[in-house]
N, C-alpha and C positions, 0 to 999 in steps of 0.2 A: 251429203248432209245427213246428220243423225235424225232418226225419227223420234218424235216426242212420245214418250210412254204414256198411254192412257191410264187413268186411275178409275177403276170401277168403283162405284158407290151407289147406295140406295138413294132414292129421291129425298128422304128425310135427312140423310147425311149431307147432301148437296145444299138443302135449305139451311141447315145449321151453319155451313160454311158461309153462305150469303149473309145470314144474320150476324155472324161474328165479324165479317168484313164491314158491314154497314155500321156496326157499333164502333169499330176502330176508326173508320172514316169520320164519324161524328165526334170522336175524341180529339182529332187533329187540331181543330181551332182552339180547344181548351188548353192544349199543350202549348200552342204558340202564344196564347195569352199569358200562361204561367211563365214562359221564357221571357217575354217582354216585361212582365212585372218584376221578375227576379233581376233582369238586366238593369232596371231602373234603380235598384238598390245600390248600384255602384260596383266596386271592385269585384270582378268576376273570379279572380283567382281563389278567393276564400268564400265564395257564395254557394253554400250547399243547395239552396233552393234552385239556383240556376243549373248546377250540375245534375241534380236529380231530374229536373224537367228535360234537360238535353238527353239524359240517359233514357228516360221514358219515351222521348220522341224517337230515338234510335230503335228501341224495342218495338214500338208501334209500327214504324215504317218497315222493319224487317218482317213482322208478322203479316202486315198488309201484303207485302210482296209474295210471301209464302202462300197466303190464302188465294191471291189472284192467280198464282201458278197452278194451284190445285183445282181451282174453278175452271180454268181454261183447259186443263187436261182431263176434266171429269167425264166419265162415261157412265151415264145414269142407267142403272139396271132395274127393271121391274120384275121381281121374282115371280109374280103371278103370270107373267108372259112366258116363263121358262117351263121346260118339261124335260123328261128323260129319266133314265134309270141310274145315272151316275151323279155323284156329288159335285156340284159346281158352285161358283160364286152366286150368292143369293139363296141357295138352298137352305132349308131348315131340316136339321138332321136329329133323329132320336137315336141315341146310343145306349147300349147297356154296358155298364162298367164291370169291373171284376166281381162285384157283389150282386150282379144282375139288377142293379139300381138304374132306372132310366135317367139319362141326362139329355137335355135338348139344347142345341146350339144353332144359330143362324150364321152362315159364312158371309162376312161383310168385309169392307175395306178397312185398312189400318186406322183410319181417322174416325171410324164409327164403332170400333171394337170396344166392348165392355162386358167382360166375362160374367160379371155379377148379374147382368140382365140377359145372359144367354147369347151374346154376340161375340164371335171370335173372328179375328182377322185371317184372311186366306194366307197371310205370311207367317202366322204363328206356327209353332211346332205342330199343334194338333190340326190346325187348318191345312197346313201342307200335307199332313198324313192323310187327311180325309178326302182331299180333292181327287176325283177320279174313281173313288170307291163306290161299290154297289151294296145293296141290301144283303145281309148275311155275311159280309166280308168282315174279317177281323182286322183291327188297326192297332198296331203297337207304336207307341210314341214315347220319347224321352222328354219329360218336362222338368222344370226346376224342382218339383217335388219328388221326382224319380220316374221310373218306368211305369207306364200305364197301358192297359190293354182294354180295347172297346170292341163291341160287336155292333155293326150298323144294323139298326132295327127298322128304321123308316126314313125315307127321303121325301120331303114335301117342298112344293114351290108355292108359298103363300105370302 
């Protein structure tokens, strides 16, 4: 039997999944009501409201199943409980780019990643290049904008 792959994530990412799941479960009865109301209008073959409600029901059920899967496979990581001299999941890294400008990223799960707020996925090109690196190591990575070179300046577990 194949083992179930764990999904590392931070506690706040896990909470976000639970919140999204709760909201979708609360939407279910409203969708059923919309389907019943549209069904009452008669001929279903040309009933756009009915088809839209059924389509939304399918989307919601698929998303619920996806969220439930992620939640059951979640492995919650508290970065404050980690330590070491290598970059791992949960680490916050300060890098110097080609212009010696510092950039800071936290390595997170794919469902928590948002580069605009300094969170990158361990599966992203930069995330993959950083995992296992130490302070003062150079990291070269090819990203959609081209080749980038960084110097690892600091690794923190906060």
